[in-house]
C-alpha positions as CSV (number, residue, x, y, z in Angstrom):
1,S,91.0,82.0,89.0
2,K,90.7,85.5,90.4
3,R,94.2,85.4,91.8
4,E,95.8,84.5,88.4
5,L,93.9,87.3,86.7
6,K,95.1,89.7,89.3
7,M,98.7,88.6,88.8
8,R,98.4,89.1,85.1
9,K,97.3,92.7,85.6
10,L,100.1,93.4,87.9
11,D,102.7,91.9,85.5
12,S,104.0,95.0,83.6
13,T,105.9,92.9,81.0
14,K,102.7,91.6,79.5
15,V,101.4,93.6,76.6
16,R,97.7,93.7,76.3
17,P,96.7,92.1,73.0
18,L,94.8,94.2,70.5
19,K,91.2,93.6,69.8
20,S,92.1,92.1,66.4
21,E,94.5,89.7,68.0
22,Q,91.9,88.7,70.5
23,L,89.4,88.1,67.7
24,L,91.9,85.9,65.9
25,R,93.0,84.2,69.1
26,I,96.6,84.6,68.3
27,E,97.8,83.9,71.9
28,D,96.0,80.6,71.9
29,H,98.2,79.0,69.2
30,D,101.8,78.4,68.5
31,F,102.3,80.1,65.1
32,A,105.9,78.9,64.9
33,L,104.5,75.7,63.4
34,R,102.9,75.6,60.0
35,P,99.2,74.9,59.7
36,G,98.4,71.2,59.9
37,F,101.8,70.4,61.3
38,G,102.5,66.7,61.1
39,G,99.8,66.1,58.4
40,S,99.7,66.5,54.7
41,P,101.6,69.4,53.1
42,I,99.9,72.8,53.2
43,P,99.0,74.1,49.7
44,V,100.1,77.7,49.1
45,G,98.9,79.4,46.0
46,I,100.9,82.2,44.3
47,D,99.9,84.8,41.8
48,V,102.1,87.7,40.5
49,Q,101.5,91.0,38.9
50,V,104.6,92.4,37.2
51,E,104.6,96.2,37.6
52,S,107.8,96.9,35.6
53,I,111.1,95.6,34.4
54,D,113.4,98.3,35.5
55,S,116.7,97.3,33.8
56,I,118.5,94.6,31.9
57,S,122.3,94.5,32.3
58,E,124.4,92.6,29.8
59,V,127.6,93.3,31.7
60,D,126.3,92.0,35.1
61,M,124.0,89.5,33.4
62,D,121.0,90.3,35.6
63,F,117.6,92.1,35.5
64,T,115.7,94.1,38.0
65,M,111.9,93.7,38.3
66,T,109.2,95.3,40.5
67,L,106.2,93.1,41.2
68,Y,103.2,92.4,43.5
69,L,103.6,88.9,45.1
70,R,100.5,87.4,46.6
71,H,100.2,84.3,48.7
72,Y,97.0,82.3,49.4
73,W,96.7,79.6,52.0
74,K,94.3,78.4,54.7
75,D,95.1,78.5,58.4
76,E,92.1,77.4,60.6
77,R,93.8,78.9,63.6
78,L,92.9,82.3,62.3
79,S,89.2,81.6,61.6
80,F,86.8,83.8,63.5
81,R,83.1,84.5,63.8
82,S,81.6,87.1,61.5
83,N,77.9,87.8,61.2
84,K,78.3,89.5,57.8
85,N,81.0,87.1,56.6
86,K,83.4,89.9,56.0
87,S,87.2,89.7,55.9
88,M,89.6,91.7,58.0
89,T,92.6,93.5,56.5
90,F,95.8,94.2,58.4
91,D,99.1,95.9,57.7
92,G,102.6,94.6,58.3
93,R,102.5,94.7,62.1
94,L,100.5,91.5,62.4
95,I,102.8,89.5,60.0
96,K,105.4,88.9,62.7
97,K,102.9,87.2,65.0
98,I,101.5,84.6,62.7
99,W,102.8,82.0,60.3
100,V,103.5,83.1,56.7
101,P,105.1,81.1,53.9
102,D,108.9,81.6,53.6
103,V,109.0,82.1,49.9
104,F,112.3,83.5,48.5
105,F,113.8,84.3,45.0
106,V,116.3,81.8,43.7
107,H,119.4,83.3,42.1
108,S,118.5,86.8,43.4
109,K,121.3,89.3,44.0
110,R,119.4,91.8,46.0
111,S,115.7,92.5,46.8
112,F,113.7,94.7,49.1
113,I,110.1,95.4,50.2
114,H,109.0,98.9,49.4
115,D,108.4,101.0,52.5
116,T,107.2,104.4,51.3
117,T,105.2,105.9,52.9
118,V,104.7,102.7,55.0
119,Q,105.8,99.2,54.4
120,N,103.9,97.8,51.3
121,V,102.5,94.7,53.0
122,M,98.9,93.7,53.2
123,L,97.3,90.8,55.1
124,R,93.7,89.8,54.6
125,V,92.0,87.1,56.8
126,Y,88.6,85.6,56.0
127,P,86.2,84.1,58.6
128,D,86.9,80.5,57.4
129,G,90.7,80.9,57.9
130,N,91.7,81.7,54.3
131,V,94.5,84.2,54.1
132,L,95.8,86.6,51.5
133,F,99.3,87.9,52.0
134,S,100.5,90.6,49.5
135,L,103.9,92.3,49.1
136,R,105.3,94.9,46.7
137,I,108.9,93.8,46.0
138,T,111.8,94.9,43.8
139,V,114.2,92.1,43.0
140,S,117.4,91.8,41.0
141,A,118.2,88.3,39.8
142,M,120.6,86.6,37.6
143,C,119.8,85.9,33.9
144,F,122.1,83.5,32.1
145,M,122.4,85.3,28.8
146,D,123.8,83.9,25.5
147,F,125.5,86.6,23.4
148,S,126.5,84.4,20.4
149,R,123.9,86.2,18.3
150,F,124.4,89.7,19.8
151,P,122.9,92.2,18.8
152,L,120.5,90.0,16.9
153,D,119.7,87.9,20.0
154,T,116.7,86.9,22.0
155,Q,117.3,86.5,25.7
156,N,115.2,84.1,27.9
157,C,115.2,85.1,31.6
158,S,113.2,83.7,34.5
159,L,112.5,84.7,38.1
160,E,112.2,81.6,40.3
161,L,110.2,81.3,43.6
162,E,110.7,78.6,46.2
163,S,110.2,77.9,49.9
164,Y,113.4,78.1,51.8
165,A,112.7,75.8,54.8
166,Y,109.7,73.7,53.9
167,N,110.2,70.9,51.3
168,E,107.4,69.2,49.4
169,D,106.5,67.1,52.4
170,D,105.5,70.3,54.3
171,L,104.5,72.9,51.7
172,M,103.1,72.6,48.2
173,L,103.7,75.7,46.2
174,Y,101.6,76.2,43.1
175,W,100.2,78.8,40.8
176,K,96.8,79.9,42.2
177,H,95.0,80.4,38.8
178,G,97.2,78.4,36.5
179,N,98.5,80.3,33.5
180,K,96.4,83.3,34.4
181,S,98.3,83.7,37.7
182,L,100.9,85.9,36.0
183,S,99.7,89.3,34.8
184,T,101.7,92.3,33.5
185,D,101.2,96.0,33.1
186,E,100.2,96.9,29.6
187,H,102.7,99.8,29.5
188,I,105.8,97.8,30.3
189,S,108.6,98.8,27.9
190,L,112.4,98.7,27.7
191,S,114.9,100.9,25.9
192,Q,116.8,98.0,24.2
193,F,114.3,95.1,24.2
194,F,110.9,94.1,23.0
195,I,109.1,91.9,25.5
196,E,107.8,89.1,23.4
197,E,106.0,87.0,26.1
198,F,105.4,86.3,29.7
199,S,104.6,82.8,31.0
200,A,104.3,80.9,34.2
201,S,105.6,77.4,34.8
202,S,106.4,75.1,37.8
203,G,108.8,72.3,38.6
204,L,110.9,70.7,41.3
205,A,114.3,71.4,42.7
206,F,116.5,68.9,44.5
207,Y,119.0,69.6,47.2
208,S,121.1,66.7,48.4
209,S,120.9,67.6,52.1
210,T,117.3,68.7,52.4
211,G,115.3,67.0,49.6
212,W,112.8,68.1,46.9
213,Y,111.2,71.5,46.8
214,N,108.4,73.0,44.7
215,R,109.6,75.8,42.5
216,L,107.7,78.3,40.4
217,F,109.0,80.1,37.3
218,I,108.2,83.5,35.9
219,N,109.5,83.3,32.3
220,F,109.9,86.1,29.9
221,A,111.5,86.5,26.4
222,L,113.3,89.6,25.3
223,R,114.2,90.5,21.7
224,R,116.7,93.2,21.3
225,H,116.1,96.4,19.3
226,I,118.5,96.3,16.4
227,F,118.1,99.8,15.0
228,F,120.4,101.4,17.6
229,F,123.2,99.0,16.8
230,V,122.7,99.5,13.0
231,L,123.3,103.2,13.5
232,Q,126.2,102.9,15.9
233,S,128.1,99.9,14.6
234,Y,126.9,98.3,11.3
235,F,126.3,101.4,9.2
236,P,129.7,103.0,10.1
237,A,131.5,99.8,9.4
238,M,129.8,99.6,5.9
239,L,130.8,103.2,5.2
240,M,134.4,102.5,6.1
241,V,134.5,99.4,3.9
242,M,133.1,101.4,0.9
243,L,135.4,104.3,1.6
244,S,138.4,101.9,1.3
245,W,137.2,101.0,-2.2
246,V,137.9,104.7,-3.3
247,S,141.5,103.7,-3.3
248,F,141.0,101.5,-6.4
249,W,140.0,104.6,-8.4
250,I,143.0,106.7,-7.5
251,D,146.1,106.8,-9.7
252,R,148.3,103.9,-8.7
253,R,151.3,106.3,-8.5
254,A,149.6,108.6,-6.0
255,V,151.3,106.9,-3.1
256,P,150.4,109.4,-0.3
257,A,146.7,109.6,-1.2
258,R,146.2,105.8,-1.3
259,V,148.3,105.0,1.7
260,S,146.7,107.7,3.9
261,L,143.2,106.6,2.9
262,G,144.0,103.0,3.7
263,I,145.5,103.8,7.1
264,T,142.6,106.1,8.0
265,T,140.0,103.4,7.3
266,V,141.9,100.8,9.2
267,L,142.2,103.0,12.3
268,T,138.5,104.0,12.1
269,M,137.5,100.3,12.0
270,S,139.7,99.6,15.0
271,T,137.9,102.4,17.0
272,I,134.5,101.0,16.1
273,M,135.5,97.5,17.3
274,T,137.0,98.8,20.5
275,G,133.8,100.8,21.3
276,V,131.5,97.8,20.8
277,S,133.7,95.6,23.0
278,A,133.9,98.1,25.8
279,S,130.1,97.9,26.4
280,M,129.9,94.1,26.4
281,P,130.9,91.5,28.9
282,Q,134.2,89.7,28.3
283,V,132.8,86.4,27.0
284,S,135.0,83.6,25.7
285,Y,133.0,83.0,22.5
286,I,132.5,85.0,19.3
287,K,129.4,87.2,19.0
288,A,127.6,88.0,15.8
289,V,128.7,91.6,15.8
290,D,132.3,90.5,16.2
291,V,131.9,88.4,13.0
292,Y,130.6,91.3,11.0
293,L,133.2,93.9,12.3
294,W,136.2,91.6,11.9
295,I,135.2,90.6,8.3
296,S,134.7,94.3,7.6
297,F,138.1,95.0,9.1
298,L,139.5,92.3,6.8
299,F,138.1,94.0,3.7
300,V,139.6,97.3,4.7
301,F,142.9,95.6,5.5
302,L,142.9,93.8,2.2
303,S,142.4,97.1,0.3
304,V,145.7,98.3,1.8
305,I,147.4,95.1,0.9
306,E,146.0,95.4,-2.6
307,Y,147.7,98.7,-3.1
308,A,151.0,97.4,-1.8
309,A,150.8,94.7,-4.5
310,V,149.9,97.2,-7.1
311,N,152.7,99.6,-6.1
312,Y,155.3,96.8,-6.1
313,L,154.3,95.4,-9.5
314,T,154.1,98.9,-11.0
315,T,157.6,99.7,-9.8
316,I,159.0,96.6,-11.4
317,E,157.1,97.2,-14.6
318,E,158.2,100.8,-15.0
319,R,161.8,99.9,-14.4
320,K,161.7,97.3,-17.2
321,Q,160.1,99.9,-19.5
322,L,162.7,102.6,-18.7
323,K,165.5,100.2,-19.4
324,K,164.1,99.3,-22.8
325,R,163.7,103.0,-23.7
326,G,167.0,104.0,-22.3
327,K,169.4,106.2,-24.3
328,A,173.1,106.2,-24.5
329,S,173.2,109.5,-22.5
330,G,171.2,107.9,-19.7
331,M,168.2,110.2,-20.2
332,Y,164.6,108.9,-20.2
333,S,161.5,110.5,-21.7
334,I,158.7,110.6,-19.1
335,D,155.3,112.1,-19.7
336,A,153.8,114.8,-17.5
337,V,151.4,112.6,-15.8
338,Q,154.1,110.1,-14.7
339,A,156.3,112.9,-13.6
340,M,153.6,114.4,-11.4
341,A,152.9,111.1,-9.8
342,F,156.5,110.5,-8.9
343,D,157.6,113.9,-7.6
344,G,154.3,115.6,-6.8
345,C,155.0,118.6,-9.1
346,F,152.8,119.6,-12.0
347,H,154.3,119.5,-15.6
348,D,152.8,121.1,-18.6
349,T,154.6,119.1,-21.3
350,D,156.6,116.0,-21.7
351,V,160.1,116.4,-20.3
352,D,163.3,114.5,-20.5
353,M,164.9,113.9,-17.1
354,D,167.6,111.9,-15.5
355,L,166.2,108.9,-13.5
356,T,168.7,109.4,-10.7
357,A,168.0,113.1,-10.4
358,F,164.3,112.7,-10.9
359,S,163.4,112.0,-7.3
360,D,165.7,114.7,-5.9
361,R,164.1,118.0,-6.8
362,C,161.1,119.2,-8.7
363,E,162.5,122.7,-9.4
364,E,164.7,121.6,-12.3
365,N,161.8,119.9,-14.0
366,E,159.7,123.0,-13.7
367,T,162.5,125.1,-15.2
368,R,162.9,122.9,-18.2
369,A,159.1,122.9,-18.7
370,R,159.0,126.7,-18.7
371,A,161.9,127.0,-21.1
372,A,160.4,124.6,-23.6
373,S,157.0,126.4,-23.5
374,I,158.2,130.0,-23.9
375,S,158.4,129.8,-27.7
376,N,154.8,128.8,-28.2
377,V,152.5,129.8,-25.3
378,D,149.3,129.5,-27.3
379,T,150.0,126.0,-28.4
380,T,150.7,124.9,-24.9
381,R,147.4,126.3,-23.6
382,I,145.5,124.5,-26.4
383,K,147.2,121.2,-25.5
384,R,146.4,121.8,-21.9
385,K,142.7,122.3,-22.6
386,R,142.6,119.2,-24.8
387,S,144.4,117.2,-22.2
388,L,141.9,118.2,-19.5
389,K,138.8,117.7,-21.6
390,G,139.6,114.7,-23.8
391,N,142.4,112.8,-22.1
392,V,141.1,112.5,-18.5
393,G,139.6,109.1,-19.2
394,R,142.6,107.9,-21.2
395,I,145.0,109.0,-18.4
396,I,143.0,107.1,-15.8
397,L,142.9,104.0,-17.9
398,Q,146.6,104.2,-18.8
399,N,147.6,104.6,-15.2
400,N,145.3,101.9,-14.0
401,H,146.7,98.5,-13.0
402,V,145.0,95.2,-13.8
403,I,144.7,94.4,-10.1
404,D,142.8,97.7,-9.5
405,T,140.4,96.8,-12.4
406,Y,139.6,93.4,-10.9
407,S,139.4,94.8,-7.3
408,R,136.7,97.3,-8.3
409,I,134.4,94.4,-9.2
410,I,135.6,91.6,-6.8
411,F,135.6,93.6,-3.5
412,P,132.0,95.0,-3.8
413,S,130.6,91.7,-5.1
414,V,132.1,89.6,-2.3
415,Y,131.0,92.2,0.4
416,I,127.4,92.1,-0.9
417,V,127.4,88.3,-0.8
418,F,128.7,88.4,2.7
419,N,126.0,90.8,3.9
420,F,123.3,88.8,2.2
421,F,124.6,85.6,3.9
422,Y,125.1,87.3,7.3
423,W,121.7,89.0,7.6
424,G,120.0,85.9,6.3
425,L,121.7,83.7,8.9
426,Y,121.1,85.8,12.0
427,L,117.7,87.5,11.3
């Protein structure tokens, strides 16, 4: 009536609807209810275009992805007349006044709709009531990773979509174009992973209090780049193990050289292992890199134990020999090479020295050597040259222990077999 129209004009709380809202007859319907309320479930199609995978975090076990999420459904309440059968496109301001699917991301930690320069939301309505609703979203979601093969691992992650309020009796969520509903940017790349595949799948989720829900899955497989870890972990570990083998070629009496080399390699291996563990989550199972580093550490440690055995057996053997060659005066004849190994001083000739005074000072040994060589300097020089040129190999062999001889063959052979088995198992 005219009176009611007049009252509406005078009511300042009423906001005059826009022309688009008048065309869609938004005020004539209750959009708090889904389309076809009380009837069969409304089908809502989904398609996704993945723009980028921003990050993969092993420590937090999650990934961050930016994507375009598009919904398709039909709401006859939004149908309108159009002479040219053209659709109408709206921004996010109309979204709050109509019904839209309440799709959310399962296992998401945080997500947001981009709003620069305006909110990245698009609504397109067709004359027959078909609706396209598109969003640009960045979401961080959980990815249950298995690091038992790290860093030779392949991780399978998925982003799951589901309606929060409407179960399968009210809303049927499905992929709009089947397997082609999921598309990706050709330039997607990650610093630590190869993206092996993207796939779309669907299923059902059950909640004891609310029932069954349709769920959609965006699955992708990631294979880790191994070259970085070869340079940072595997290659240094190999070098440390091979460096520990140098000890087998050093004179068994050169205690400072062999002990310092063994301790240095052990400490370096400990540093490598600590650095790898610091960048990884504290999992309760053993990773592939842990197996390699711990076995490499064992090889380095065994090289130190090997010299401890060599030194102990050498000491016992030389004591027995000195007792057999003992003289009544208690003096023992020791060659220059043995003397240098014991006291660290160079000797030109063989000298006789007291075993008890041998380890005390090297000055007395040098004095005796000089006194013995004054009478024939030329002869001493000739002997020295011959000793340096022709007797180096003999000295090494004579001062070599049988354990060192076997270690030079056994340690490299076993380590090569281990590497062959390790890389064959995990690659």
